[in-house]
N, CA, C and O atoms as CSV, one atom per row, in Angstrom:
chain,resi,resn,atom,element,x,y,z
A,1,MET,N,N,105.127,129.914,95.990
A,1,MET,CA,C,103.752,129.452,96.021
A,1,MET,C,C,103.739,127.928,96.071
A,1,MET,O,O,104.332,127.272,95.215
A,2,SER,N,N,103.075,127.373,97.055
A,2,SER,CA,C,103.022,125.917,97.169
A,2,SER,C,C,101.720,125.395,96.573
A,2,SER,O,O,100.677,126.047,96.618
A,3,ILE,N,N,101.825,124.216,96.026
A,3,ILE,CA,C,100.665,123.559,95.411
A,3,ILE,C,C,100.055,122.626,96.454
A,3,ILE,O,O,100.749,121.764,96.992
A,4,PRO,N,N,98.763,122.791,96.743
A,4,PRO,CA,C,98.143,121.887,97.728
A,4,PRO,C,C,98.134,120.462,97.201
A,4,PRO,O,O,97.840,120.214,96.032
A,5,ARG,N,N,98.461,119.541,98.081
A,5,ARG,CA,C,98.482,118.129,97.696
A,5,ARG,C,C,97.151,117.485,98.015
A,5,ARG,O,O,96.535,117.745,99.049
A,6,LYS,N,N,96.729,116.642,97.103
A,6,LYS,CA,C,95.509,115.873,97.332
A,6,LYS,C,C,95.861,114.662,98.183
A,6,LYS,O,O,96.952,114.103,98.066
A,7,LYS,N,N,94.938,114.268,99.028
A,7,LYS,CA,C,95.128,113.047,99.791
A,7,LYS,C,C,94.963,111.872,98.841
A,7,LYS,O,O,94.097,111.903,97.967
A,8,PRO,N,N,95.786,110.828,99.000
A,8,PRO,CA,C,95.606,109.653,98.149
A,8,PRO,C,C,94.229,109.044,98.362
A,8,PRO,O,O,93.651,109.137,99.445
A,9,ALA,N,N,93.717,108.421,97.311
A,9,ALA,CA,C,92.382,107.828,97.363
A,9,ALA,C,C,92.280,106.774,98.455
A,9,ALA,O,O,91.212,106.574,99.033
A,10,ASN,N,N,93.396,106.094,98.739
A,10,ASN,CA,C,93.356,105.035,99.733
A,10,ASN,C,C,93.818,105.507,101.108
A,10,ASN,O,O,94.157,104.678,101.952
A,11,SER,N,N,93.841,106.812,101.356
A,11,SER,CA,C,94.319,107.308,102.644
A,11,SER,C,C,93.417,106.848,103.784
A,11,SER,O,O,93.890,106.673,104.907
A,12,ARG,N,N,92.142,106.651,103.520
A,12,ARG,CA,C,91.223,106.162,104.551
A,12,ARG,C,C,91.619,104.757,104.984
A,12,ARG,O,O,91.585,104.435,106.171
A,13,ARG,N,N,91.987,103.940,104.040
A,13,ARG,CA,C,92.377,102.572,104.362
A,13,ARG,C,C,93.629,102.537,105.224
A,13,ARG,O,O,93.754,101.688,106.107
A,14,ALA,N,N,94.548,103.445,104.976
A,14,ALA,CA,C,95.793,103.445,105.726
A,14,ALA,C,C,95.542,103.747,107.196
A,14,ALA,O,O,96.326,103.336,108.051
A,15,SER,N,N,94.471,104.453,107.502
A,15,SER,CA,C,94.216,104.836,108.881
A,15,SER,C,C,93.270,103.876,109.605
A,15,SER,O,O,92.949,104.100,110.773
A,16,VAL,N,N,92.829,102.841,108.954
A,16,VAL,CA,C,91.910,101.887,109.566
A,16,VAL,C,C,92.722,100.954,110.466
A,16,VAL,O,O,93.734,100.394,110.046
A,17,SER,N,N,92.266,100.797,111.697
A,17,SER,CA,C,92.988,99.941,112.645
A,17,SER,C,C,92.122,98.763,113.078
A,17,SER,O,O,90.941,98.666,112.741
A,18,ILE,N,N,92.739,97.897,113.815
A,18,ILE,CA,C,92.036,96.727,114.353
A,18,ILE,C,C,90.923,97.174,115.301
A,18,ILE,O,O,89.917,96.483,115.459
A,19,ARG,N,N,91.112,98.328,115.925
A,19,ARG,CA,C,90.084,98.882,116.804
A,19,ARG,C,C,88.817,99.228,116.014
A,19,ARG,O,O,87.700,99.002,116.480
A,20,ASP,N,N,89.013,99.782,114.807
A,20,ASP,CA,C,87.875,100.128,113.956
A,20,ASP,C,C,87.093,98.872,113.560
A,20,ASP,O,O,85.863,98.874,113.527
A,21,VAL,N,N,87.819,97.823,113.268
A,21,VAL,CA,C,87.178,96.553,112.902
A,21,VAL,C,C,86.386,96.020,114.093
A,21,VAL,O,O,85.242,95.593,113.942
A,22,ALA,N,N,86.995,96.046,115.269
A,22,ALA,CA,C,86.332,95.545,116.474
A,22,ALA,C,C,85.059,96.328,116.760
A,22,ALA,O,O,84.030,95.751,117.113
A,23,LYS,N,N,85.136,97.633,116.606
A,23,LYS,CA,C,83.961,98.476,116.847
A,23,LYS,C,C,82.853,98.141,115.846
A,23,LYS,O,O,81.690,98.003,116.225
A,24,ARG,N,N,83.219,98.011,114.565
A,24,ARG,CA,C,82.234,97.717,113.520
A,24,ARG,C,C,81.598,96.349,113.735
A,24,ARG,O,O,80.392,96.184,113.551
A,25,ALA,N,N,82.414,95.365,114.128
A,25,ALA,CA,C,81.910,94.000,114.315
A,25,ALA,C,C,81.285,93.790,115.695
A,25,ALA,O,O,80.701,92.740,115.962
A,26,ARG,N,N,81.411,94.792,116.569
A,26,ARG,CA,C,80.890,94.703,117.932
A,26,ARG,C,C,81.501,93.518,118.688
A,26,ARG,O,O,80.801,92.738,119.334
A,27,VAL,N,N,82.832,93.413,118.586
A,27,VAL,CA,C,83.581,92.382,119.310
A,27,VAL,C,C,84.813,93.035,119.921
A,27,VAL,O,O,85.082,94.213,119.686
A,28,SER,N,N,85.548,92.279,120.694
A,28,SER,CA,C,86.768,92.805,121.298
A,28,SER,C,C,87.914,92.815,120.274
A,28,SER,O,O,87.860,92.140,119.246
A,29,ILE,N,N,88.931,93.588,120.584
A,29,ILE,CA,C,90.128,93.630,119.734
A,29,ILE,C,C,90.775,92.246,119.699
A,29,ILE,O,O,91.278,91.811,118.663
A,30,ALA,N,N,90.757,91.562,120.842
A,30,ALA,CA,C,91.336,90.217,120.905
A,30,ALA,C,C,90.607,89.255,119.964
A,30,ALA,O,O,91.240,88.408,119.333
A,31,THR,N,N,89.294,89.380,119.869
A,31,THR,CA,C,88.526,88.513,118.967
A,31,THR,C,C,88.898,88.788,117.517
A,31,THR,O,O,89.032,87.858,116.720
A,32,VAL,N,N,89.066,90.062,117.171
A,32,VAL,CA,C,89.489,90.406,115.809
A,32,VAL,C,C,90.854,89.789,115.528
A,32,VAL,O,O,91.070,89.186,114.477
A,33,SER,N,N,91.765,89.945,116.469
A,33,SER,CA,C,93.105,89.393,116.297
A,33,SER,C,C,93.070,87.884,116.106
A,33,SER,O,O,93.736,87.349,115.221
A,34,ARG,N,N,92.294,87.203,116.936
A,34,ARG,CA,C,92.200,85.743,116.805
A,34,ARG,C,C,91.552,85.335,115.490
A,34,ARG,O,O,91.963,84.342,114.888
A,35,ALA,N,N,90.555,86.074,115.034
A,35,ALA,CA,C,89.900,85.753,113.759
A,35,ALA,C,C,90.865,85.956,112.593
A,35,ALA,O,O,90.943,85.124,111.689
A,36,VAL,N,N,91.593,87.060,112.622
A,36,VAL,CA,C,92.553,87.364,111.544
A,36,VAL,C,C,93.655,86.306,111.488
A,36,VAL,O,O,94.139,85.955,110.412
A,37,ASN,N,N,94.045,85.802,112.665
A,37,ASN,CA,C,95.113,84.797,112.736
A,37,ASN,C,C,94.590,83.368,112.653
A,37,ASN,O,O,95.335,82.413,112.870
A,38,HIS,N,N,93.302,83.228,112.337
A,38,HIS,CA,C,92.668,81.918,112.127
A,38,HIS,C,C,92.834,80.981,113.329
A,38,HIS,O,O,93.123,79.795,113.167
A,39,ILE,N,N,92.650,81.524,114.523
A,39,ILE,CA,C,92.692,80.711,115.736
A,39,ILE,C,C,91.369,79.937,115.816
A,39,ILE,O,O,90.299,80.544,115.771
A,40,PRO,N,N,91.432,78.605,115.934
A,40,PRO,CA,C,90.213,77.793,115.859
A,40,PRO,C,C,89.219,78.005,116.997
A,40,PRO,O,O,88.055,77.624,116.865
A,41,SER,N,N,89.640,78.597,118.102
A,41,SER,CA,C,88.713,78.762,119.228
A,41,SER,C,C,87.712,79.908,119.026
A,41,SER,O,O,86.823,80.099,119.855
A,42,VAL,N,N,87.848,80.665,117.942
A,42,VAL,CA,C,86.915,81.770,117.685
A,42,VAL,C,C,85.595,81.201,117.179
A,42,VAL,O,O,85.571,80.372,116.269
A,43,ASP,N,N,84.518,81.649,117.771
A,43,ASP,CA,C,83.183,81.230,117.349
A,43,ASP,C,C,83.004,81.576,115.869
A,43,ASP,O,O,83.228,82.723,115.483
A,44,PRO,N,N,82.610,80.622,115.039
A,44,PRO,CA,C,82.462,80.877,113.602
A,44,PRO,C,C,81.527,82.047,113.274
A,44,PRO,O,O,81.744,82.757,112.292
A,45,VAL,N,N,80.508,82.243,114.079
A,45,VAL,CA,C,79.588,83.363,113.844
A,45,VAL,C,C,80.316,84.685,114.053
A,45,VAL,O,O,80.162,85.616,113.263
A,46,LEU,N,N,81.109,84.763,115.121
A,46,LEU,CA,C,81.886,85.982,115.381
A,46,LEU,C,C,82.946,86.192,114.306
A,46,LEU,O,O,83.159,87.314,113.846
A,47,ALA,N,N,83.609,85.112,113.908
A,47,ALA,CA,C,84.640,85.218,112.876
A,47,ALA,C,C,84.044,85.758,111.581
A,47,ALA,O,O,84.648,86.599,110.915
A,48,LYS,N,N,82.871,85.278,111.232
A,48,LYS,CA,C,82.204,85.750,110.013
A,48,LYS,C,C,81.888,87.241,110.131
A,48,LYS,O,O,82.050,87.990,109.168
A,49,ARG,N,N,81.441,87.664,111.298
A,49,ARG,CA,C,81.140,89.072,111.534
A,49,ARG,C,C,82.408,89.929,111.435
A,49,ARG,O,O,82.386,91.032,110.889
A,50,VAL,N,N,83.503,89.404,111.969
A,50,VAL,CA,C,84.782,90.120,111.906
A,50,VAL,C,C,85.231,90.264,110.455
A,50,VAL,O,O,85.628,91.353,110.041
A,51,TRP,N,N,85.176,89.195,109.682
A,51,TRP,CA,C,85.617,89.254,108.286
A,51,TRP,C,C,84.729,90.186,107.461
A,51,TRP,O,O,85.207,90.853,106.544
A,52,LYS,N,N,83.461,90.229,107.781
A,52,LYS,CA,C,82.558,91.150,107.095
A,52,LYS,C,C,82.953,92.599,107.424
A,52,LYS,O,O,82.982,93.455,106.540
A,53,ALA,N,N,83.254,92.862,108.692
A,53,ALA,CA,C,83.674,94.204,109.111
A,53,ALA,C,C,85.005,94.588,108.470
A,53,ALA,O,O,85.199,95.736,108.072
A,54,ILE,N,N,85.912,93.631,108.374
A,54,ILE,CA,C,87.210,93.885,107.730
A,54,ILE,C,C,86.995,94.332,106.296
A,54,ILE,O,O,87.622,95.281,105.825
A,55,GLU,N,N,86.104,93.639,105.612
A,55,GLU,CA,C,85.796,93.984,104.218
A,55,GLU,C,C,85.150,95.361,104.125
A,55,GLU,O,O,85.476,96.140,103.229
A,56,GLN,N,N,84.250,95.661,105.030
A,56,GLN,CA,C,83.531,96.935,104.992
A,56,GLN,C,C,84.437,98.136,105.237
A,56,GLN,O,O,84.310,99.159,104.564
A,57,VAL,N,N,85.344,98.017,106.194
A,57,VAL,CA,C,86.202,99.165,106.526
A,57,VAL,C,C,87.504,99.179,105.742
A,57,VAL,O,O,88.233,100.171,105.768
A,58,GLY,N,N,87.806,98.079,105.039
A,58,GLY,CA,C,89.021,98.029,104.237
A,58,GLY,C,C,90.284,97.841,105.058
A,58,GLY,O,O,91.340,98.373,104.715
A,59,TYR,N,N,90.177,97.084,106.144
A,59,TYR,CA,C,91.328,96.856,107.022
A,59,TYR,C,C,92.344,95.954,106.346
A,59,TYR,O,O,91.998,94.938,105.743
A,60,VAL,N,N,93.622,96.352,106.461
A,60,VAL,CA,C,94.740,95.540,105.997
A,60,VAL,C,C,95.724,95.455,107.161
A,60,VAL,O,O,96.164,96.488,107.665
A,61,PRO,N,N,96.078,94.247,107.596
A,61,PRO,CA,C,97.009,94.134,108.715
A,61,PRO,C,C,98.344,94.818,108.410
A,61,PRO,O,O,98.829,94.779,107.280
A,62,ASN,N,N,98.922,95.437,109.425
A,62,ASN,CA,C,100.205,96.109,109.284
A,62,ASN,C,C,101.306,95.055,109.367
A,62,ASN,O,O,101.573,94.516,110.441
A,63,THR,N,N,101.941,94.763,108.241
A,63,THR,CA,C,102.943,93.695,108.193
A,63,THR,C,C,104.170,94.029,109.030
A,63,THR,O,O,104.806,93.131,109.581
A,64,GLN,N,N,104.507,95.307,109.130
A,64,GLN,CA,C,105.673,95.682,109.939
A,64,GLN,C,C,105.389,95.473,111.418
A,64,GLN,O,O,106.261,95.018,112.158
A,65,ALA,N,N,104.187,95.797,111.851
A,65,ALA,CA,C,103.825,95.573,113.253
A,65,ALA,C,C,103.811,94.082,113.565
A,65,ALA,O,O,104.263,93.658,114.628
A,66,ARG,N,N,103.290,93.295,112.635
A,66,ARG,CA,C,103.260,91.845,112.844
A,66,ARG,C,C,104.676,91.282,112.938
A,66,ARG,O,O,104.942,90.389,113.742
A,67,ALA,N,N,105.588,91.813,112.108
A,67,ALA,CA,C,106.972,91.351,112.138
A,67,ALA,C,C,107.624,91.687,113.476
A,67,ALA,O,O,108.385,90.883,114.013
A,68,LEU,N,N,107.332,92.865,114.016
A,68,LEU,CA,C,107.895,93.245,115.309
A,68,LEU,C,C,107.405,92.322,116.419
A,68,LEU,O,O,108.185,91.897,117.271
A,69,VAL,N,N,106.127,92.017,116.406
A,69,VAL,CA,C,105.550,91.177,117.452
A,69,VAL,C,C,106.046,89.741,117.345
A,69,VAL,O,O,106.393,89.119,118.349
A,70,SER,N,N,106.078,89.221,116.130
A,70,SER,CA,C,106.443,87.814,115.949
A,70,SER,C,C,107.951,87.590,115.901
A,70,SER,O,O,108.422,86.473,116.118
A,71,GLY,N,N,108.706,88.643,115.620
A,71,GLY,CA,C,110.153,88.479,115.474
A,71,GLY,C,C,110.541,87.883,114.134
A,71,GLY,O,O,111.689,87.489,113.932
A,72,ARG,N,N,109.573,87.815,113.209
A,72,ARG,CA,C,109.827,87.255,111.869
A,72,ARG,C,C,109.285,88.221,110.828
A,72,ARG,O,O,108.111,88.591,110.864
A,73,SER,N,N,110.147,88.628,109.897
A,73,SER,CA,C,109.715,89.586,108.883
A,73,SER,C,C,109.175,88.907,107.626
A,73,SER,O,O,108.505,89.548,106.816
A,74,ARG,N,N,109.454,87.645,107.460
A,74,ARG,CA,C,109.060,86.896,106.264
A,74,ARG,C,C,109.660,87.515,105.007
A,74,ARG,O,O,109.081,87.440,103.923
A,75,MET,N,N,110.826,88.125,105.171
A,75,MET,CA,C,111.543,88.709,104.037
A,75,MET,C,C,112.818,87.906,103.819
A,75,MET,O,O,113.439,87.422,104.766
A,76,LEU,N,N,113.186,87.778,102.570
A,76,LEU,CA,C,114.404,87.055,102.212
A,76,LEU,C,C,115.354,88.006,101.490
A,76,LEU,O,O,114.928,88.963,100.845
A,77,GLY,N,N,116.621,87.729,101.609
A,77,GLY,CA,C,117.613,88.530,100.896
A,77,GLY,C,C,118.607,87.616,100.216
A,77,GLY,O,O,118.856,86.496,100.662
A,78,LEU,N,N,119.167,88.107,99.137
A,78,LEU,CA,C,120.160,87.342,98.397
A,78,LEU,C,C,121.224,88.320,97.910
A,78,LEU,O,O,120.914,89.331,97.280
A,79,VAL,N,N,122.462,88.009,98.205
A,79,VAL,CA,C,123.567,88.870,97.780
A,79,VAL,C,C,124.369,88.100,96.747
A,79,VAL,O,O,124.804,86.975,96.995
A,80,VAL,N,N,124.558,88.709,95.598
A,80,VAL,CA,C,125.369,88.101,94.541
A,80,VAL,C,C,126.549,89.016,94.233
A,80,VAL,O,O,126.421,90.240,94.239
A,81,SER,N,N,127.682,88.410,93.966
A,81,SER,CA,C,128.890,89.200,93.760
A,81,SER,C,C,128.956,89.833,92.375
A,81,SER,O,O,129.525,90.911,92.209
A,82,GLU,N,N,128.375,89.167,91.386
A,82,GLU,CA,C,128.477,89.704,90.032
A,82,GLU,C,C,127.267,89.258,89.210
A,82,GLU,O,O,127.163,88.093,88.827
A,83,ILE,N,N,126.363,90.187,88.946
A,83,ILE,CA,C,125.123,89.859,88.241
A,83,ILE,C,C,125.376,89.503,86.773
A,83,ILE,O,O,124.549,88.842,86.145
A,84,THR,N,N,126.505,89.934,86.229
A,84,THR,CA,C,126.786,89.648,84.813
A,84,THR,C,C,127.252,88.217,84.584
A,84,THR,O,O,127.269,87.753,83.444
A,85,ASN,N,N,127.626,87.516,85.635
A,85,ASN,CA,C,128.003,86.119,85.517
A,85,ASN,C,C,126.755,85.322,85.150
A,85,ASN,O,O,125.750,85.427,85.853
A,86,PRO,N,N,126.778,84.530,84.078
A,86,PRO,CA,C,125.577,83.818,83.624
A,86,PRO,C,C,124.996,82.847,84.662
A,86,PRO,O,O,123.831,82.465,84.562
A,87,PHE,N,N,125.779,82.457,85.630
A,87,PHE,CA,C,125.302,81.536,86.657
A,87,PHE,C,C,124.303,82.211,87.596
A,87,PHE,O,O,123.333,81.582,88.020
A,88,PHE,N,N,124.528,83.469,87.922
A,88,PHE,CA,C,123.729,84.136,88.939
A,88,PHE,C,C,122.273,84.386,88.554
A,88,PHE,O,O,121.406,84.194,89.406
A,89,PRO,N,N,121.948,84.798,87.339
A,89,PRO,CA,C,120.517,84.945,87.014
A,89,PRO,C,C,119.728,83.641,87.185
A,89,PRO,O,O,118.580,83.661,87.629
A,90,GLU,N,N,120.337,82.526,86.837
A,90,GLU,CA,C,119.678,81.230,87.033
A,90,GLU,C,C,119.494,80.947,88.528
A,90,GLU,O,O,118.446,80.459,88.952
A,91,LEU,N,N,120.513,81.255,89.309
A,91,LEU,CA,C,120.445,81.054,90.755
A,91,LEU,C,C,119.352,81.929,91.363
A,91,LEU,O,O,118.574,81.472,92.201
A,92,ILE,N,N,119.301,83.179,90.939
A,92,ILE,CA,C,118.291,84.112,91.444
A,92,ILE,C,C,116.895,83.632,91.087
A,92,ILE,O,O,115.984,83.693,91.912
A,93,GLN,N,N,116.722,83.151,89.849
A,93,GLN,CA,C,115.412,82.654,89.425
A,93,GLN,C,C,114.982,81.458,90.261
A,93,GLN,O,O,113.821,81.368,90.661
A,94,GLU,N,N,115.894,80.549,90.526
A,94,GLU,CA,C,115.556,79.380,91.339
A,94,GLU,C,C,115.260,79.780,92.783
A,94,GLU,O,O,114.367,79.214,93.415
A,95,PHE,N,N,115.999,80.745,93.299
A,95,PHE,CA,C,115.750,81.278,94.639
A,95,PHE,C,C,114.339,81.841,94.715
A,95,PHE,O,O,113.617,81.591,95.680
A,96,GLU,N,N,113.947,82.597,93.701
A,96,GLU,CA,C,112.597,83.166,93.660
A,96,GLU,C,C,111.542,82.067,93.572
A,96,GLU,O,O,110.526,82.123,94.264
A,97,ASN,N,N,111.781,81.073,92.726
A,97,ASN,CA,C,110.825,79.967,92.584
A,97,ASN,C,C,110.607,79.243,93.913
A,97,ASN,O,O,109.474,78.932,94.279
A,98,LEU,N,N,111.698,78.978,94.629
A,98,LEU,CA,C,111.590,78.299,95.922
A,98,LEU,C,C,110.868,79.172,96.949
A,98,LEU,O,O,110.067,78.675,97.741
A,99,ALA,N,N,111.152,80.459,96.931
A,99,ALA,CA,C,110.504,81.377,97.876
A,99,ALA,C,C,108.995,81.448,97.627
A,99,ALA,O,O,108.205,81.431,98.571
A,100,VAL,N,N,108.607,81.526,96.379
A,100,VAL,CA,C,107.175,81.584,96.033
A,100,VAL,C,C,106.496,80.261,96.410
A,100,VAL,O,O,105.390,80.264,96.950
A,101,ALA,N,N,107.146,79.150,96.131
A,101,ALA,CA,C,106.577,77.844,96.483
A,101,ALA,C,C,106.405,77.714,97.986
A,101,ALA,O,O,105.392,77.191,98.451
A,102,GLN,N,N,107.374,78.180,98.745
A,102,GLN,CA,C,107.281,78.110,100.205
A,102,GLN,C,C,106.184,79.029,100.728
A,102,GLN,O,O,105.470,78.675,101.666
A,103,ALA,N,N,106.046,80.212,100.121
A,103,ALA,CA,C,105.034,81.178,100.568
A,103,ALA,C,C,103.635,80.650,100.322
A,103,ALA,O,O,102.729,80.937,101.103
A,104,THR,N,N,103.435,79.892,99.269
A,104,THR,CA,C,102.104,79.367,98.984
A,104,THR,C,C,101.733,78.228,99.926
A,104,THR,O,O,100.551,77.917,100.077
A,105,LYS,N,N,102.725,77.598,100.564
A,105,LYS,CA,C,102.457,76.531,101.540
A,105,LYS,C,C,101.916,77.106,102.839
A,105,LYS,O,O,101.146,76.450,103.540
A,106,CYS,N,N,102.322,78.342,103.165
A,106,CYS,CA,C,101.938,78.955,104.455
A,106,CYS,C,C,100.531,79.456,104.444
A,106,CYS,O,O,100.060,79.995,105.446
């Protein structure tokens, strides 16, 4: 006997696409893309409409798709040979501090 699974509460958000935002805002997909990427040539009135639609439908950009298109994942990795060495936790902490500081600049 199988137990029916409930859909997650945020399953609607996972299925929202840039097309849905464009339809809601009554603009093209390209306009949504330019507004999301803060391209200055987007008319401020349209950009405001796009951001309002994004909020209404709960759109979240797909970070994996963006990484594929841009060729940049914005992910960092660090390999340490021995975590028990007292030097490495300090190194890892500083690595994290620098990564967070750099991310806030972008």
